[in-house]
SEMIKE-461017 format. One record per atom (N, C-alpha, C): x, y, z. Coordinates in steps of 0.2 Angstrom, whole numbers, plus 5000, padded with zeros to 4 digits. Atoms other than C-alpha are relative to their C-alpha. Example, Ala and Ser with C-alpha at 12.3 -4.5 7.8 and 13.67 -1.06 7.14 Angstrom:
<pts>
500449945000;506249785039;500450065000;499649944999;506849955036;499650055003;
</pts>
This chain:
<pts>
499550055002;506458055369;500750035001;499349984998;508258065375;500549964997;499450035003;509858025366;500549985005;499550034996;511057915376;500649974996;499450045004;512757825372;500249955005;499850064996;513357655378;500749984997;499350035003;514957555375;499949984993;500150035007;514157485359;499850064995;500249955004;513457645352;499550055003;500549954997;511957765353;499449965002;500650034998;510357735361;499450055001;500649955000;508657825359;499549975006;500450024994;507757815376;499350035000;500749975000;505857835376;499850025007;500349984993;504957925390;499349975002;500650034999;503357835388;499949934996;500150065004;502657665382;499850014993;500249985007;501757745367;500650024996;499449975004;503357835362;500549944998;499650065002;504357665363;499749964994;500350035005;503057585352;500150034993;500049965007;503057725339;500850004998;499350005002;505057725339;500149934997;499950065003;504957535336;499749994993;500350005007;503757555322;500450044995;499649955005;504857695314;500649964998;499450045002;506357585314;499949944996;500250065004;505457435307;499850024993;500349975006;504557535294;500550024995;499549975004;506057625288;500649954999;499550055001;507157465289;500650025003;499449984997;508357535301;500349955005;499750054996;509457405309;500550045005;499749964995;509957495325;500749975002;499450034997;511357365330;500650024995;499549985005;512257425314;500150084999;500049935002;511757605310;500250045007;499849974993;511957655329;500649985003;499450024997;513557565332;500550055000;499449955000;515157665336;500449994994;499650015007;515957575321;499750044994;500449975006;514657635309;500150085001;500049924999;514657815317;500750034998;499349975001;516557835316;500349994993;499750025007;516857755299;499650024994;500449995006;515457785288;499450055000;500549955000;514257915294;500250075000;499849935001;514258105293;500250025007;499749984994;515058215306;499550015006;500549984994;513458265316;499549945001;500450054998;512358145325;499350024997;500749985003;510758245319;500049984993;500050025007;511258195301;500049934999;500050085001;511258005304;499349984998;500650025003;509857915295;499549985006;500550024995;509057855312;499750065003;500349934997;508958035319;499550034995;500549975005;508158095303;499449975000;500650035001;506857965302;499650015007;500449984994;506357995321;499850075000;500249935001;506258175317;499450014996;500650005005;505058145302;499449975004;500550034997;504058035314;499850045006;500249964994;503958175327;500349985006;499750024994;505158095339;500750025001;499349985000;506758195337;500250025007;499849994993;507658195354;500450075000;499649944999;508358355361;500450005005;499550014994;509058305377;500549954999;499450045001;510758225377;500450004993;499749995007;511158275359;500750035000;499449965000;512558395363;500649955004;499550044996;513458275376;500249944995;499950065005;513258125363;500550024994;499649975006;513958235349;500850015002;499349994997;515558275360;500349935000;499750065000;515858095363;500149974993;499950025007;515658055345;500650034997;499449965003;516858195340;500749975003;499450024997;518158125352;500249934998;499950075003;517957945346;500350014993;499749995007;518158005328;500750034999;499349975000;519658105332;500549955001;499650054998;520457955340;500149954994;500050055006;519957845325;500550034994;499649975005;520757965313;500750005001;499350004998;522357975323;500249934999;499850075000;522357785324;500249984993;500050015007;522157775305;500550044996;499549965004;523557895301;500649964999;499450045001;525057805293;500650035004;499449984996;526657815303;500450054997;499649965004;527557895289;499850074999;500349935001;526358045290;500150035007;500049974993;526758075309;500550065000;499549955000;528258185305;499750075000;500349945000;527758365309;499450015004;500649994995;526258335320;500250015007;499849984993;526258405337;500149945005;499950064996;526058235345;500749974999;499350035002;527658165336;500550045002;499549954998;528658325339;500149995008;500050004992;528258315358;500449935002;499750074999;528758125358;500750004998;499350005002;530358155349;500450045005;499649964995;530858285362;500149965006;500050044994;530458165376;500649954999;499550065001;531558025368;500750035000;499449975000;532958145364;500350035007;499949984993;532858225381;500349955005;499850054995;533058065390;500649954998;499550055002;534157955379;500450034993;499749975006;534858075366;500850005000;499350004999;536658065373;500349935000;499750074999;537857925376;499749965006;500350054995;537257775386;500549975004;499550024995;538057685400;500649964997;499550045003;539057575388;500450044995;499649955004;539657725378;499750004993;500450005006;538457685363;499550065000;500649955000;537057805357;499549964996;500650035004;535357765350;500150034992;500049985007;535357765331;499450054998;500649965002;534257895322;499349964999;500650035002;533057765316;499749975007;500350034994;532857695334;499750065004;500349944997;532557875341;499350014997;500749995003;531157895328;499549955001;500550054999;530357735331;499850005007;500249994993;530357765350;499550055001;500449955000;529557925347;499349984997;500650025002;528257845336;499649965005;500350044995;527857725350;499650055005;500349954996;527457875361;499450034997;500549965004;526457965348;499449964999;500550055002;525457815342;499649965006;500350044994;525157715358;499949934998;500050075002;525057555348;500449994994;499550005005;526457495337;500349935000;499750065002;527257345329;500750014998;499349995002;529157355329;500349944997;499850055004;529657245315;500750014997;499349995002;531557285314;500249934998;499650065002;532557155305;500449975006;499650034994;533457035317;500750035001;499449974998;534857115326;500150084999;500049935001;534357295323;499850045006;500149974994;533957335341;499350025002;500750004998;532157305344;499950015008;500150004993;532357285363;500250075003;499849934998;533357445366;499550054998;500549955003;532157545355;499450005004;500750004997;530557485363;500150025008;499949984993;531357515381;500050085000;499949925000;531857695376;499350034999;500749975001;530057725370;499650005006;500450014994;529257655385;500250055006;499749964994;530457745398;499950074999;500049925001;530357915389;499350035001;500749974999;528457925391;499950005007;500149994993;528157995408;499349975002;500750034998;526357925408;500049935001;499950074998;527057755409;500349995007;499850014993;527057735428;500349935001;499850074999;527157545427;499949974993;500150045006;527357435411;500249935000;499950075000;527357255408;500449984993;499650035006;528657165396;499949925000;500050075000;528256985391;500449974995;499550035004;529656885383;500149935001;499850074999;530456715381;500550005006;499650014994;531356655397;500850014998;499349995002;532956645386;500250074999;499849935002;532856835382;500050045006;500049964994;532656895400;500750035001;499349974999;534556925402;500150054995;499949955005;534557025386;499650065002;500449954998;533157135392;500350045006;499749984994;534057155409;500650044998;499449975002;535657205400;499850074997;500249935003;534757345390;499750045005;500249964995;533857405405;500550035004;499549984996;535457425414;500450054996;499749955004;536257515399;499650064999;500449945000;534857635399;499950045007;500049974994;535157675417;499449995005;500650014996;533657595425;500149935004;499950064997;534457445434;499749995007;500450014993;533557485451;499350014999;500749995001;531857505443;499749954996;500350055003;531457335437;499949945004;500150074996;530757165444;499849954995;500250065004;530656995436;499549965004;500650034997;528956925440;500149935001;499950074998;529056755449;499349985003;500550024996;527556755460;499450055000;500649955000;525756835461;500150065003;499949944996;526356955474;500450054996;499549965004;527657025462;499650054996;500449965004;526257105452;499850075003;500249944996;525957235466;500650045001;499449964999;527757295465;499950074997;500049935003;527957485462;500550024996;499549995004;529457465452;499750014993;500349985007;529157535434;500049954995;499950055006;529757395423;499849935003;500250074998;528857225426;500249954994;499850055005;529757085416;499849935002;500250074999;529056915414;500149964994;499950045006;529356765403;499349974998;500650035003;527956685392;499849945005;500150064997;528156525402;499750025007;500349984994;527756615419;499350034999;500649965001;526456725412;499449954998;500550035003;525456595403;499949935002;500150074998;525756425410;499949995008;500050024993;525256345427;500749985002;499350024997;526756325438;499949945004;500150064998;526856145441;500649975004;499450034997;528056065454;499949935000;500150075000;528255885451;500249965006;499950044994;528255755465;500749964999;499450045000;529855665470;499849934998;500050075003;530155495462;500149955006;499950044994;529855355475;500549944998;499650065001;531055205477;499549944997;500550055003;530355065466;500249935003;499950074997;531154925476;500450015006;499649994994;531954895493;500750004999;499350005001;533754955493;500449955003;499650064997;534254805504;499949944997;500250065003;533354655497;499850004993;500249995007;532854725480;499349984999;500750015002;531054675482;499650064998;500449945003;529854775472;499249985000;500750015000;528154685473;499650045005;500349954996;526854795480;499849985007;500250034993;526454675495;500650005004;499350014997;528354665499;500350075002;499749935000;528954845496;499550055000;500549945000;527854995501;500450064998;499649945002;528655135491;499750065003;500249944997;527455265498;500250015007;499750004993;528055215516;500750005001;499350015000;529755175512;500249945005;499950064996;529555005521;500049944997;499950075003;530054825517;499749955004;500350054995;528954695524;500449935000;499550065000;530254565519;500550005005;499449994995;531754625528;499950045006;500249974994;530754725540;500450075001;499649944999;531754885537;499750064997;500249935002;531355075534;500650034996;499549965005;532255175520;499750064998;500249935003;532155345512;499549984994;500550025005;530555325501;500150034993;500049965007;531155445487;500749994998;499450015003;532555425475;500450075000;499649945001;534055545475;500649994995;499550015005;535455575463;500750005004;499350004996;537355575467;500250065004;499949944996;537255745474;499650015006;500450004995;535955695486;499350044999;500649965002;534555795477;499549954998;500650055002;532855715475;499950014993;500250015007;532455655458;499250014999;500749995001;530755715452;499749984993;500450015006;529455665439;500150064995;500049945005;529355775423;499549994995;500550015005;528255805409;500249954995;499750055005;529355695398;500249945003;499850064996;529555565411;499549985005;500650024996;527855505417;500149925001;499950084999;527755325425;499649964995;500450045004;527255185414;499549965004;500450034995;526555095429;499950045007;500149964994;525755175445;500549985005;499650024994;527055175459;499749975006;500450024994;525655145471;499749944999;500450065001;524455015464;500349964995;499650045005;525654955450;499649984994;500350015006;524354955437;500250054995;499749965005;524655035420;499750075001;500249934999;524655225421;499550024994;500649985005;523055295412;499950075000;500149935000;522955475418;500650044998;499449965002;524055615414;500450025005;499649994994;524655675431;499749965006;500250044994;523555565442;499749934997;500250075001;523255375442;499250005000;500750015000;521455335437;499749955005;500250054996;521455185448;500050015007;500049994993;522055245465;500150075002;499949924999;522255435463;500750025002;499349984999;524155435465;500250054995;499849945004;524855595458;500750015000;499249985001;526555645451;500150085001;499949934999;526155825455;500050025008;500049984993;526655895472;499650065002;500449934999;525956075470;499950034993;500249975007;525156175456;499750075002;500249935000;524956365455;499750024994;500349975006;523956465443;500550044996;499549965004;524856555429;499950075002;500049934997;525256735433;499550054997;500549965004;524056805420;499350005004;500750014996;522556745431;500050055006;500149964995;523056865444;500150084998;500049935003;523157015432;499450045001;500649965000;521857155435;500350074999;499849945003;522457305425;500650025004;499449984997;523757415434;500650024996;499449985005;524957435419;499750054995;500249955005;524957585408;500249984993;499850025007;525757495393;500349935001;499850075000;526257315388;500449994994;499550015006;527757265377;500049924999;500050075001;527557085369;500649994996;499450025004;529257015363;499949944996;500150065004;529356885350;499349994998;500850005001;527556925345;499849954995;500350055004;527456795332;499849945004;500250054996;527156675346;499350005002;500750004998;525356735348;499650004993;500350015006;524956695330;499449955000;500550044999;523856555336;499650025006;500449974995;522456635345;499749965006;500350054995;521956475354;500549975005;499550024996;523656445362;500050035007;500049984994;523956465380;500450075000;499649945000;525256605376;499650064998;500449945003;524056705365;499450025004;500649994995;522556685377;500350045006;499849964995;523656755391;500250074998;499949945002;524256895381;499450044999;500649965002;522556945375;499650025007;500349984993;522056955394;500350075002;499849934998;523157115395;499750054995;500449955003;522057255390;500350075001;499749944999;523257405392;499850054995;500249955005;522857575383;500650004995;499450005005;524657565375;500349935000;499850075001;525157405367;500650004994;499450005005;526857365358;500249934999;499850075002;527357205349;500750014996;499350015003;529157155344;500049944996;499950065004;529457035330;500450024993;499749995006;530757035316;499749964994;500450055004;529656895308;499350005002;500750004998;527856955311;499649954997;500350055003;527256835298;500549954997;499550055002;528256675296;499849964994;500250045006;527156575284;499650034995;500549975005;525956695276;499750065004;500349954997;524956845279;499549995006;500550024995;523656755290;500349995007;499750004993;524956745304;499950075003;500149944997;524556925307;499450015003;500749994998;522756905312;500050025008;500149994993;522956885331;500550055002;499549954998;524456995332;499750074999;500349945001;523557145324;499450015004;500649994995;521957105334;500250025007;499849984994;522857115350;500250075000;499749935001;523757275345;499450055000;500649955001;522057365340;499549995005;500650014995;520957285353;499449984996;500650025004;519857215339;499550064999;500449945001;519157395337;499850024993;500249985007;518457485322;500650014995;499449995005;520257515315;500249934997;499850075003;520357325312;499349974998;500750025003;518857285301;500149944996;500150065004;518357125293;499850024993;500249985007;518457155274;499449974997;500650035003;517057035271;499450025003;500749984997;515757085283;500050085002;500049934999;516357265285;499850025007;500149994993;516257255304;500649985004;499450014997;517557255317;500049925002;499950064999;518257085320;499849995008;500250014993;517557005336;500649985004;499450014995;519256945342;500049925002;500050074998;518656765345;499549964995;500450045005;517756625335;500449994994;499750025006;518256555318;499950054994;500249965006;517356675306;500550054998;499549945001;518556825308;500649984997;499350035003;520156725306;499949974994;500150035007;519456625291;499950064995;500149955005;518956785283;500650044999;499349975001;520656865286;500449964995;499650045004;521456715279;499850004992;500350005006;520356705264;500150064996;500049945003;520456885260;500750034999;499449975000;522256935264;500649944998;499450055001;523256765263;499949954994;500050045006;522756695246;499549945001;500550065000;521356575252;500049975006;500150044994;520956445264;500749975003;499450034998;522256355275;500249944996;499850055005;523256235265;500549955004;499650054997;524156075270;500649994996;499450015003;525856015265;500049984992;500050025007;525355925249;499450034996;500549965004;523956045244;500250064996;499849945003;525056175237;500049984992;500150025007;524556175218;500650034996;499449975003;526056285213;500350055004;499649954997;527356405218;499750074998;500349945001;526456565220;500050045006;500049964994;526456715232;499349985004;500650024996;525256665246;499750075004;500249934998;524556845248;499550024995;500549975005;523056935241;499750075003;500349944998;522257105242;500550045005;499549984996;523957155249;500050085001;500049934999;523657345246;499650025006;500449994994;522357345259;500349985006;499750024994;523357245271;500650055001;499549954999;524757375268;499750065004;500349944997;523557515273;499949995007;500150014993;523257425290;500750005003;499350004997;525157395293;500350075000;499749935000;525557575288;499850045006;500349964994;524557635303;500349975007;499850034994;525457515315;500749975000;499450035000;527057445309;500650044998;499449975002;528857515308;500549944998;499650065003;529857395297;500750034998;499349985002;531757415295;500449944998;499550065003;532957305285;500750025001;499349994999;534857295287;500250044994;499849965006;535057365269;499650064998;500449945001;533757505271;500550075000;499749944999;534357685268;499850035007;500249984994;534457765285;500249955006;499850064995;535057595293;500749984998;499450035002;536457525283;500650045002;499449964998;537557675286;500250015007;499950004992;537357665305;500249935002;499950064998;537357475307;500649964996;499450035004;538657425293;500049935000;500050085001;538057245292;500049984993;499950025007;538657175276;499549954998;500550045003;537457085265;500249934999;499750075001;537656895266;500049974993;500050035007;538056795251;499849925000;500350074999;537056635248;500249964994;499850055005;537656475240;499649945000;500550065000;536456335235;500449954997;499650065002;537456175234;499649944999;500450065002;536656035225;500549945000;499650054998;537455875232;499749934998;500250065002;537355705224;500149955006;499950054994;536955565237;500449954998;499650065001;538155425239;499549944999;500450055002;537655255234;499549975006;500550024995;536955195251;499550055002;500549954999;536055355254;499450004995;500550005005;535255345237;499549945001;500450064999;534655165240;499550015005;500549994994;533855215257;499550054998;500549955002;533055365250;499549984995;500450035005;532355285235;499549955003;500550054996;531655145246;499550035003;500549964996;530755265257;499550034995;500549975005;530055355242;499549954997;500550055002;529355195235;499549985005;500550024995;528555155251;499550065001;500549955000;527855325252;499550014995;500550005005;527155315235;499549955000;500550054999;526355155238;499550015005;500549984995;525555215254;499550064998;500449955002;524955375246;499549984994;500450035006;524255285230;499449965003;500650034997;523255175242;499550045003;500449954996;522655325252;499550034994;500449975006;522055405235;499549954998;500550055002;521155245230;499549995005;500550004995;520255245247;499650064999;500449935001;519755425244;499550004994;500450015006;519155385226;499449965002;500550054999;518155235232;499550035005;500549964995;517355345247;499650054996;500449955003;516855475235;499549974995;500550035004;516055355223;499449985004;500650024996;514955305238;499750065003;500249944997;514655485242;500250015007;499850004994;515655475257;500650045000;499449964999;517055585264;500649965003;499450034997;518855515267;500650054999;499549954999;520255625273;500749965001;499350034999;522055575270;500350035006;499749974994;522955595287;500650054999;499549955001;523955755287;500649985005;499550024995;524955685302;500449944997;499650065003;525455525292;500450034994;499649975006;525955635277;500650045003;499449964997;527055745289;500549955002;499650054998;527755585296;500549984995;499750025006;528255525279;500550064998;499649955002;528955695275;500650015004;499450004996;530055695290;500549944999;499650065002;530655525286;500550014994;499649985006;531255585269;500550055001;499549954999;532055735276;500649975004;499550044996;533055625288;500449964996;499650045004;533555505275;500450044995;499649965004;534155645264;500650045003;499549964997;535255725277;500449965006;499650044995;535655595291;499749935000;500350075001;535255425285;500349955005;499750054995;536355345299;499449995006;500550014995;534755365310;499649934999;500450065002;533955205301;500549944999;499750075000;534455025303;500149984993;499950035007;534254995284;500650034996;499449975003;535655115280;500649965000;499350045001;537255025274;500550055000;499549954999;538555145280;500749984996;499450025003;539955035273;500150014992;500049995007;539455065255;500250074999;499849935001;539755255258;500650025004;499449994996;541355225268;499950055006;500149974993;540555295284;499850074999;500249935001;540055465277;499450014995;500649985004;538655555268;500350064995;499949945004;538655685254;500150065004;500049944996;538255825266;500550005005;499550004995;539355775279;500750014997;499349995004;540855755267;500150074998;499949935002;540555925260;500150055006;499949964994;540356005277;500749995003;499350014997;541955925284;500550044996;499549975004;542955985269;500050085000;500049925000;542256165269;500250025007;499849984994;542456165288;500850015001;499250004999;544356125287;500250064996;499849945004;544556265274;499950065004;500249944996;543656395285;500450005006;499749994994;544456345301;500850014999;499349995002;546256345293;500150085000;499949925001;545856535290;499750035006;500349974994;545156555308;499350034999;500749985001;543356575302;499649955004;500550054997;542056505314;499449994996;500650015004;540456435308;499449975004;500650034996;538656385313;499749954995;500450055004;537656235307;499349995003;500750014998;535756215308;499749944997;500350055002;534756065307;499349995004;500650004997;532956025311;499949945005;500150064996;533255855320;500550005006;499650004994;533955835337;500649954999;499550055001;534855675333;500650024995;499549985005;535755755318;500450055003;499649954996;536255905329;500549975004;499550034995;537055795342;500649964996;499550035003;537955685329;500550044996;499549955003;538655835319;500450035005;499649974995;539255905335;500649965002;499550054998;540255745339;500449994994;499650015006;540855715321;500450054998;499649945002;541455885318;500550035005;499549984994;542355905335;500749974998;499350025001;544255905331;500149984992;499950015007;543955905312;500650034997;499349975001;545456015312;500350005007;499650004993;546755985326;500050075003;500149944996;546456115340;499450044999;500649975001;544756165334;499449955003;500650034997;543156115344;499350014997;500749995002;541356095340;499549985006;500550014995;539856105351;499350004997;500750005003;537956085349;499550025006;500549984996;536356155356;499349984997;500750015002;534556095355;499650005007;500549994994;533056095367;500249975006;499850044995;533755965378;500650035004;499449974997;535356065382;499850065005;500149954994;535256165399;500250074998;499949935002;535156355397;500650025002;499449984997;536656385408;500649984995;499550025005;537656275396;500050034994;500049975006;537056355381;500350075000;499749944999;537556525387;500849995000;499350015000;539256455391;500349994993;499850015007;539456385373;500050064996;500049945005;538956545365;500550055002;499449964998;540156645376;500649984998;499450035003;541556535371;500050014992;500049995007;541056545353;500150074998;499949935002;541056735353;500750035002;499349984998;542756735360;500549984994;499650025006;543956745345;500649955002;499450044999;545356665354;499849935003;500350064997;544256515361;500049954994;500050065005;544556345351;499349984998;500750025002;542656325350;499850044994;500049965006;542456365332;499449974996;500650035004;540856255326;499549995005;500650004996;539156275334;499549974996;500550035004;537856155328;499350015005;500649994996;536056205333;499449984996;500650025003;534256155330;499650064997;500449945002;533056265320;499650035005;500549974995;531856285334;500450045006;499749974994;533156325348;500550054998;499549965001;534456415339;499850064995;500249955005;533456525327;499850075003;500249944997;533056665340;500450025006;499849974994;533756785352;500850005001;499250014999;535656735351;500350054995;499649975004;536956845344;500749975000;499450045001;538356745336;500450034994;499649965006;539356875325;500749984999;499450025002;540956785326;500049954995;500150045005;540256665314;500150034993;499949975007;540856695296;499649964994;500450045005;539856555288;499549965004;500650034997;538156475291;499849944995;500250065004;537656295285;499349985001;500750025000;535856255282;500049924998;499850075001;536156065284;499349974997;500750025003;534256035281;499550065001;500549955000;532756145279;499449995004;500650004996;531256195289;499450024995;500549985004;529556215281;499850085001;500249934998;529456395289;500650044997;499549965003;530456515278;500350055004;499749954996;530656645291;500449975006;499650044995;531356515303;500749994997;499350015003;532756485291;500450075000;499749935000;533056675289;500350025007;499849994993;533156685308;500649965002;499450044999;534456545308;500650044998;499449975002;535756635298;500050085002;500049934997;535256805306;500350005007;499650004993;536156745322;500750034998;499349975002;537756795312;499950064996;500149945004;537056925300;499650055004;500449964996;536557055313;500550065003;499649944997;537157215322;500649975004;499450024998;538957195326;500549954996;499650045005;539457085311;500350054995;499649955005;540857175301;500249964994;499850045006;541157035288;499449974996;500550035004;540156965274;500049935002;500250074998;539356795280;499849964994;500250045005;539256655268;499549955002;500550044998;537656555269;500049944995;500050065004;537756375262;499349965001;500650055000;536056285258;500249944997;499850065002;536456105257;499449964997;500650035003;535156025245;500249934996;499850075003;535255835241;499650004993;500350015007;534955805222;499549955000;500550045000;533355725218;499749975007;500350014993;532755735236;499550055002;500649964997;531355815246;500350075002;499749944998;532655955250;499850054994;500249955005;532256035233;499350025000;500749984999;530456015235;499850055005;500149954994;530556105252;500250074998;499749945002;531556235244;499550044996;500549975004;530156275231;499450025005;500549984996;528856275245;500250065005;499749954996;529956385256;499950074996;500049945004;530056515242;499350024999;500749995001;528156505239;499850045006;500249964994;527856555257;500450065001;499649944999;529256675258;499850064996;500349945005;528556775243;499450035003;500649984997;526856785252;500250055006;499949964994;527656855268;500450064997;499649945002;528856975258;499550054997;500549955002;527357045249;499650035005;500449974994;526357065265;500450055004;499649964996;527757135275;500550054997;499449965003;529157205264;499850034993;500249985007;528157235248;500449994994;499650025005;529257145237;499849934998;500250075002;528956995226;500649974997;499550045003;530156855221;499949994993;500050015007;530556835203;500149924999;499950075000;530256645201;500449984994;499750025006;530856635183;500850015001;499349994998;532556705189;500349955005;499850054995;532656595204;500049934997;500050075003;532256435194;500749984997;499350015003;533956455185;500549985005;499550024995;534856435202;499949935002;500150074997;534056265206;500149944995;499950055005;534556165190;500749975002;499350034998;535856045197;500149944995;499750055005;536655885189;499649945001;500350064998;535355765196;499649974994;500450035005;534555635184;499549955003;500550054997;532955535188;500349934999;499750065000;533355355192;499649954996;500550055004;531955275181;499350034999;500749985002;530155295175;499650005006;500449994995;529455265192;500350045006;499749954995;530655375202;499750075000;500249934999;530155545208;500650054999;499549955001;531355675200;499950065003;500249944997;531255805213;500350064998;499749945002;532455915206;499750034994;500349985006;531655925189;499350035002;500749984998;529955945198;500150075003;499949944996;530656085209;500150064995;499849955006;531356175193;499450024997;500649985004;529756165184;499550045004;500549974996;528756215199;500250085001;499849934999;529856375201;499950044994;500049965006;529856425183;499350014998;500749995002;527956405179;499449975004;500550034995;527056315193;499849934997;500250075003;526656125191;499649975006;500450044995;525456005200;500449965004;499650054996;526055895214;499749934998;500250075002;525355745204;500549955001;499450045000;527055675203;500149965007;499950034993;527055635222;499749945000;500450065000;525855495218;500349954995;
</pts>
């Protein structure tokens, strides 16, 4: 009998058929499940130090089958794996004084301990975190927004001489930030921005790529054909052949493709696909290709860069790592393909909605190995399939996945958090602006929050109450259908998409009712409660030369506010940014905003586009015009101003419409935020104290109306059912 080892664990190899039968009988009789007791996970986490002391080996010895060959080699492998596991499970705050950390600290100080190109220096907490990166090899940098995650991670990766080449995956809008920090650290000639498959072979040390290039196929859309003859205007398919650029009526040839005023070809896009096929004129049925005649709107298509990846990197840094929380998304799958020995993730908000957001992020960092164990099965997570993710959610995130209206009460959405902290202690460095060791260096003043309860004007209230009644009628009907189905022992699910659509309608009605034809603007003299408050506050701020940011979740609201607030005070301008604004124009607006002498003093941005990556420290006030269901998204919004470089206290104004969904959402946001704060920052909100802040002047409009303010206050103080929604 010989003892071998494989990637999965130990293996007892028989020398004869009789020996194999006897071994099988031994394991079956003694009820030894070899896939568990001989796995590396079991051996490094639960067994004794010596291979010969394992249950499997002892039973084989009793049966006269104890192997002698291969024991010493296997023992050495096990010792090595156990040593690595113990180091992996060492909390980061215990690294100080270890040889590995002291060596890493010397490497960082030796390379980046002095002044950098721009005259600045690394803060002590940045040096310590960079050293922890080198010592640990796997780390989640969860610095608060604006504390220098980019510079710190670059310092750690560049100070490690074993990193001959490393990959950085980030958002396209962040590429310039990384390039700037690379140049500040003196490596401007040692990086490449990956654009094509051949770039992966570059010998430059730093390979920088956007999520978009790394994970998405590179599609080049085709030119738009002329839909009619430029001479006679004929468009019938028998008269005008758009594919040929020839008119059979006037017998003339023309440029078959459309061009803009600058002579550049106009192309199809993801958001602008044809309603009718330009070739056969039938209704467009396919996505990119006509199902009738095979006409395609795609000129060329290349695979995503991650499909060309075959090792070659010593380390990988994933920026904005919260984007891989959905393991089935293209971004997450592309990141999971990177299996470097050293892995680092950056995110100021690693869990945005609850502890379950951490599953795929921690899984990629650990490689789904023994250090990342399913608490229900006591086995390593497989890294795929639904079971592991569901187990993680049930165990650490307070239960199964919940929908918008399934929240029973305001409570922290986290559980078994002490065990979760144990995992995070081994992987995560968390720094907040007000932490000791940070605030004395960054000097970012703590923001002051103002929750403004605003009574809706007459026209707003009429519209909002109308939508609420319609929503109630719809939901009551859905509940009746569900009860009837249950009486028949059938299953009926109320559409979550429909619920969210109603929620979105109520959000818009409470903040920007002008989007609806039913809104009678004359009754409110052309303004709304939030717009009126914002204008008055803006004039006061701008008179004192204080710039301001405004955030909204709706594109239409963003645009309208940008136009309505432009010139609210003579000589002061307003601009807006949402997903449809070109990147170069965004950078121009932000550059102007950051210039104290520039008249651009109000910048309106969408939650999605404006919440990340931008530094806008000239802002001295932030207005949350409406809320997002994601609490960390809201925190990211005002962190554009509250970050490194901000010298003044920033006022944050939460605009909440009295008796509207705003107050409901505020309670939900606090519920989510508390779960995240427990999981990540180990602090819990005092709901009884917070409840006192949300009691406004609103009064319910009658026995059938929903008094959202009273509901939210009750929900915050002791937790109430959402039965009132029906």
